C-alpha positions as CSV (number, residue, x, y, z in Angstrom):
1,X,181.1,78.7,94.1
2,X,177.6,79.1,92.6
3,X,174.5,79.1,94.8
4,X,171.8,76.5,94.2
5,X,168.7,78.3,93.1
6,X,165.7,78.1,95.4
7,X,162.3,77.1,93.6
8,X,159.7,79.6,93.7
9,X,156.6,78.5,95.6
10,X,153.2,79.6,94.2
11,X,151.4,79.9,97.5
12,X,148.2,80.7,95.6
13,X,148.3,77.5,93.6
14,X,149.2,75.4,96.6
15,X,146.3,76.8,98.5
16,X,144.1,75.9,95.5
17,X,145.4,72.4,95.6
18,X,144.4,72.0,99.2
19,X,140.9,72.8,98.7
20,X,138.3,70.2,99.3
21,X,135.8,69.3,96.5
22,X,133.1,71.1,98.6
23,X,135.1,74.2,98.8
24,X,135.5,74.2,95.1
25,X,131.9,73.9,94.6
26,X,131.4,76.8,97.0
27,X,133.8,78.9,95.1
28,X,132.2,78.2,91.7
29,X,128.8,79.1,93.2
30,X,130.1,82.2,94.5
31,X,131.4,83.3,91.1
32,X,128.3,82.1,89.2
33,X,125.3,82.6,91.7
34,X,122.8,81.3,89.0
35,X,124.2,77.8,88.9
36,X,122.4,76.5,91.9
37,X,118.8,77.7,90.9
38,X,119.4,76.3,87.4
39,X,120.1,72.9,88.9
40,X,117.0,73.1,90.9
41,X,115.0,74.1,87.9
42,X,116.3,71.2,85.8
43,X,115.5,68.8,88.4
44,X,112.1,70.2,89.1
45,X,111.2,69.8,85.4
46,X,112.6,66.3,85.2
47,X,110.6,65.2,88.3
48,X,107.3,66.8,87.2
49,X,107.7,65.3,83.7
50,X,108.0,61.9,85.2
51,X,105.0,62.4,87.6
52,X,102.6,63.9,85.0
53,X,103.5,63.5,81.1
54,X,101.2,66.6,80.5
55,X,103.9,68.8,82.0
56,X,105.9,69.3,78.8
57,X,102.8,69.6,76.5
58,X,103.0,72.8,74.4
59,X,99.9,74.0,76.0
60,X,101.4,73.6,79.6
61,X,104.5,75.1,78.7
62,X,102.6,78.1,77.1
63,X,100.8,78.7,80.3
64,X,103.8,78.5,82.6
65,X,105.6,81.3,80.4
66,X,102.4,83.6,80.5
67,X,102.3,83.0,84.3
68,X,105.8,84.0,84.6
69,X,105.5,87.5,83.0
70,X,104.2,89.8,85.9
71,X,106.4,88.2,88.6
72,X,109.4,88.0,86.3
73,X,109.2,91.7,85.0
74,X,108.5,93.1,88.6
75,X,111.4,90.9,90.0
76,X,113.7,92.8,87.6
77,X,113.0,96.0,89.6
78,X,113.3,94.1,92.9
79,X,116.6,92.6,91.9
80,X,118.2,96.0,91.3
81,X,117.0,97.1,94.7
82,X,118.2,94.1,96.5
83,X,121.6,94.3,94.9
84,X,121.9,97.7,96.7
85,X,121.1,95.6,100.0
86,X,117.5,97.3,100.1
87,X,114.2,95.8,99.6
88,X,110.8,97.2,98.1
89,X,107.7,96.1,99.7
90,X,105.6,98.6,97.8
91,X,106.5,97.1,94.4
92,X,103.1,95.5,93.8
93,X,101.2,98.5,95.1
94,X,102.9,100.9,92.8
95,X,102.3,98.6,89.8
96,X,98.6,98.4,90.5
97,X,98.3,102.2,91.0
98,X,100.1,102.6,87.6
99,X,97.8,100.3,85.7
100,X,94.8,101.7,87.4
101,X,96.0,105.2,86.2
102,X,96.5,103.9,82.7
103,X,93.0,102.2,82.5
104,X,91.1,105.1,84.0
105,X,92.6,107.5,81.5
106,X,92.1,105.4,78.5
107,X,88.7,104.1,79.3
108,X,85.7,105.2,77.1
109,X,83.7,108.2,78.3
110,X,80.6,105.9,77.3
111,X,81.5,103.4,80.2
112,X,79.6,103.7,83.5
113,X,81.0,105.3,86.4
114,X,83.8,106.9,84.7
115,X,86.4,109.6,86.2
116,X,86.5,113.1,84.5
117,X,90.0,112.2,83.3
118,X,88.7,109.4,81.1
119,X,88.8,109.2,77.3
120,X,92.5,110.2,76.8
121,X,94.7,108.8,74.0
122,X,95.7,105.3,75.0
123,X,99.3,105.8,74.2
124,X,99.4,108.9,76.3
125,X,97.7,106.9,79.1
126,X,100.3,104.4,79.0
127,X,103.1,107.1,79.2
128,X,101.5,109.0,81.9
129,X,100.9,105.6,84.0
130,X,104.6,104.8,83.5
131,X,105.6,108.2,84.7
132,X,103.5,107.8,87.8
133,X,105.2,104.6,88.7
134,X,108.8,106.4,88.1
135,X,107.6,109.2,90.4
136,X,106.4,106.7,93.0
137,X,109.8,104.9,92.8
138,X,111.5,108.4,93.2
139,X,109.5,109.1,96.2
140,X,110.8,105.8,97.9
141,X,114.4,106.5,96.9
142,X,114.0,110.1,98.1
143,X,112.8,109.2,101.5
144,X,115.5,106.5,101.9
145,X,118.4,108.6,100.8
146,X,117.5,112.0,102.3
147,X,116.5,110.9,105.7
148,X,118.6,107.6,105.8
149,X,115.4,105.7,106.7
150,X,115.6,101.7,106.3
151,X,114.2,100.6,102.8
152,X,112.0,98.0,104.6
153,X,110.3,100.6,106.8
154,X,109.9,103.2,103.9
155,X,108.4,100.7,101.5
156,X,106.2,99.1,104.1
157,X,104.7,102.6,104.7
158,X,104.4,103.4,101.0
159,X,102.7,100.0,100.5
160,X,99.8,101.2,102.3
161,X,100.0,104.8,101.0
162,X,99.8,103.7,97.3
163,X,97.2,101.0,97.9
164,X,95.0,103.7,99.6
165,X,95.5,106.2,96.9
166,X,94.5,103.6,94.3
167,X,91.2,102.9,96.1
168,X,90.4,106.7,96.9
169,X,91.5,108.1,93.5
170,X,90.0,105.3,91.2
171,X,86.9,104.4,93.4
172,X,88.2,100.9,93.7
173,X,86.4,100.2,90.4
174,X,87.6,97.3,88.1
175,X,87.9,98.3,84.6
176,X,86.7,95.4,82.5
177,X,88.3,94.2,79.2
178,X,85.6,95.5,76.7
179,X,86.0,99.0,78.3
180,X,89.8,99.1,77.6
181,X,91.4,100.2,74.3
182,X,93.2,97.5,72.4
183,X,96.7,99.2,72.7
184,X,96.5,98.6,76.6
185,X,95.7,95.1,76.0
186,X,98.3,94.4,73.2
187,X,100.8,92.9,75.2
188,X,98.5,90.1,76.1
189,X,98.2,89.0,72.4
190,X,99.7,85.8,71.6
191,X,101.7,84.2,68.5
192,X,101.6,80.5,67.6
193,X,104.8,78.6,67.2
194,X,103.3,75.3,66.3
195,X,101.2,74.4,69.2
196,X,103.1,76.6,71.6
197,X,101.6,80.1,72.1
198,X,104.1,83.0,73.0
199,X,102.8,86.2,74.5
200,X,104.2,89.4,73.3
201,X,104.4,90.4,77.1
202,X,106.9,87.3,77.5
203,X,109.0,88.6,74.6
204,X,109.1,92.0,76.3
205,X,110.0,90.6,79.6
206,X,113.0,88.6,78.2
207,X,114.2,91.7,76.3
208,X,114.2,93.7,79.6
209,X,116.1,90.9,81.2
210,X,118.8,91.0,78.5
211,X,118.9,94.8,78.7
212,X,119.5,95.0,82.5
213,X,121.8,91.9,82.5
214,X,123.9,93.8,80.1
215,X,123.6,97.2,82.0
216,X,124.7,95.5,85.3
217,X,127.6,93.7,83.6
218,X,129.1,96.2,81.2
219,X,128.3,99.7,82.4
220,X,129.8,101.9,85.1
221,X,126.3,102.3,86.7
222,X,125.9,98.5,86.9
223,X,129.4,98.2,88.6
224,X,128.4,101.0,91.2
225,X,125.3,99.1,92.0
226,X,127.2,96.0,92.9
227,X,129.8,98.0,94.8
228,X,127.2,100.0,96.9
229,X,125.4,96.9,97.8
230,X,128.7,95.0,98.8
231,X,130.3,97.8,100.9
232,X,128.7,101.2,100.9
233,X,131.6,102.7,102.9
234,X,134.3,101.4,100.5
235,X,132.2,102.6,97.5
236,X,131.9,105.9,99.0
237,X,135.7,106.1,99.8
238,X,136.4,105.2,96.1
239,X,134.5,108.1,94.8
240,X,131.0,106.5,94.1
241,X,128.2,108.7,95.1
242,X,126.4,106.3,97.0
243,X,123.1,108.1,97.8
244,X,122.8,109.0,94.1
245,X,123.3,105.5,93.0
246,X,120.6,104.3,95.5
247,X,118.2,107.0,94.4
248,X,118.7,106.2,90.7
249,X,118.1,102.4,91.4
250,X,114.6,103.2,92.9
251,X,113.9,105.4,89.9
252,X,114.7,102.8,87.4
253,X,112.7,100.3,89.4
254,X,109.9,102.7,89.1
255,X,110.1,102.6,85.3
256,X,110.1,98.7,85.4
257,X,107.1,98.7,87.5
258,X,105.3,101.0,85.0
259,X,106.1,98.9,82.1
260,X,104.7,95.9,84.4
261,X,101.6,97.7,84.8
262,X,101.1,97.6,81.0
263,X,101.9,94.0,81.0
264,X,99.4,93.2,83.7
265,X,96.6,94.7,81.7
266,X,97.5,92.7,78.7
267,X,97.9,89.5,80.7
268,X,94.8,89.7,82.7
269,X,92.7,91.6,80.1
270,X,91.2,93.9,82.8
271,X,92.4,96.6,85.3
272,X,91.6,95.9,89.0
273,X,92.8,97.5,92.3
274,X,92.6,94.1,94.0
275,X,95.4,92.4,92.1
276,X,97.4,89.7,93.7
277,X,98.2,90.7,97.3
278,X,101.1,88.4,97.4
279,X,103.0,89.6,94.5
280,X,105.4,91.7,96.7
281,X,106.4,88.4,98.2
282,X,106.6,86.6,94.9
283,X,109.1,89.0,93.5
284,X,111.2,88.7,96.6
285,X,111.2,84.9,96.5
286,X,112.0,84.8,92.8
287,X,114.9,87.1,93.5
288,X,116.3,85.1,96.4
289,X,115.8,81.7,94.9
290,X,117.6,83.0,91.8
291,X,120.8,83.5,93.9
292,X,120.7,87.2,94.6
293,X,121.9,87.8,98.0
294,X,119.6,89.8,100.4
295,X,122.7,91.3,101.7
296,X,123.4,93.1,98.7
297,X,126.5,93.1,96.1
298,X,125.9,89.6,94.6
299,X,123.5,88.4,92.0
300,X,122.4,88.3,88.3
301,X,119.4,89.0,86.2
302,X,119.7,85.4,84.7
303,X,119.4,84.0,88.2
304,X,116.2,86.1,88.8
305,X,114.7,84.7,85.6
306,X,115.5,81.1,86.5
307,X,114.1,81.9,90.1
308,X,110.9,83.1,88.6
309,X,110.5,80.0,86.6
310,X,111.2,77.8,89.6
311,X,108.3,79.3,91.4
312,X,106.0,79.0,88.4
313,X,107.2,75.4,87.6
314,X,106.7,74.2,91.3
315,X,103.3,75.5,91.6
316,X,102.3,74.3,88.0
317,X,104.0,70.8,88.5
318,X,102.4,70.2,92.0
319,X,99.2,71.4,90.7
320,X,99.4,68.8,87.9
321,X,100.2,66.2,90.6
322,X,96.8,66.9,92.2
323,X,98.3,68.4,95.4
324,X,96.4,71.2,97.2
325,X,97.3,74.9,97.1
326,X,98.7,74.7,100.6
327,X,101.4,72.2,99.5
328,X,102.4,74.5,96.6
329,X,102.9,77.3,99.2
330,X,104.7,75.1,101.5
331,X,107.2,74.0,98.6
332,X,107.9,77.7,97.7
333,X,108.6,78.5,101.4
334,X,111.0,75.7,101.7
335,X,112.9,76.7,98.6
336,X,113.2,80.2,100.0
337,X,114.7,78.9,103.1
338,X,117.1,76.7,101.4
339,X,118.1,79.6,99.0
340,X,119.0,81.9,101.9
341,X,121.0,79.1,103.6
342,X,122.8,78.4,100.5
343,X,123.4,82.1,100.2
344,X,125.0,82.3,103.7
345,X,127.2,79.2,103.0
346,X,128.4,80.8,99.7
347,X,129.2,84.1,101.2
348,X,131.7,82.5,103.3
349,X,133.9,81.3,100.5
350,X,137.6,82.2,100.6
351,X,138.9,83.9,97.6
């Protein structure tokens, strides 16, 4: 007598069917963390266009892209660090130190109050400035991995160190545009596409985003960065050299800071030790709003790029709406809190 066959129950499929629509949204956002900031960016652009028709004019869009270049490029470095569950509060100070080194090396010897190192080849000056930023990033990484110090404390300390070194070594002197060789300002050059002006520095920023997005997604080093940020103990057990990965992240971040120093000179047209003091917080804000988790292990470069544009678009749109600077700062602060709250909610997703 043949026995009736028992149908096989796919428990995973049954579980998926029981998910509520909200849980499915939660799961999608967990897989694609850049989707939520993308929705915010689209909504913001639509709202500001309705408020002021000048928002979508080519001149204003050109201004938005140019404003994004410094925060966006620095945010690449910050993303790499935050993916390992670290943070870098010295990122702006290192960038300023590197750009002041470039400018002081390359400035003409006929300028007033120059240092003995002035008059170097502009290309060599750029390379030496980038190397200085790499060494600064390596210094942060060394302190963190060698002495097991918290990244927050280390970079808080080096923030003061590199700020002081900039003022001491370079005499707190601003190098004006006419004193700086054209090569250092080259990335500030724009090309016209109709009425839209695209800066070379924006092209470089987008290329860097594409390169690091590819590296994180398609290389062993990128997968190791995610693994270390998600669970360093498990990463160590799987054979990943956790400390080496963390150190390498700070070195690579230093490289990006050095490139940003060159970008900054081109964007501003001068080199000043008194650059935007809030730039450190702006990079963290862009990364967090872009969907990268402050707890490490989850995030994308495309999300950071979107987060950068959200900051610039919100500030620009509110300015066109005639609101005070205080309201613009308030809006960005609210976005940060909401982004962290959404991240906490997304992290509770059940696979």
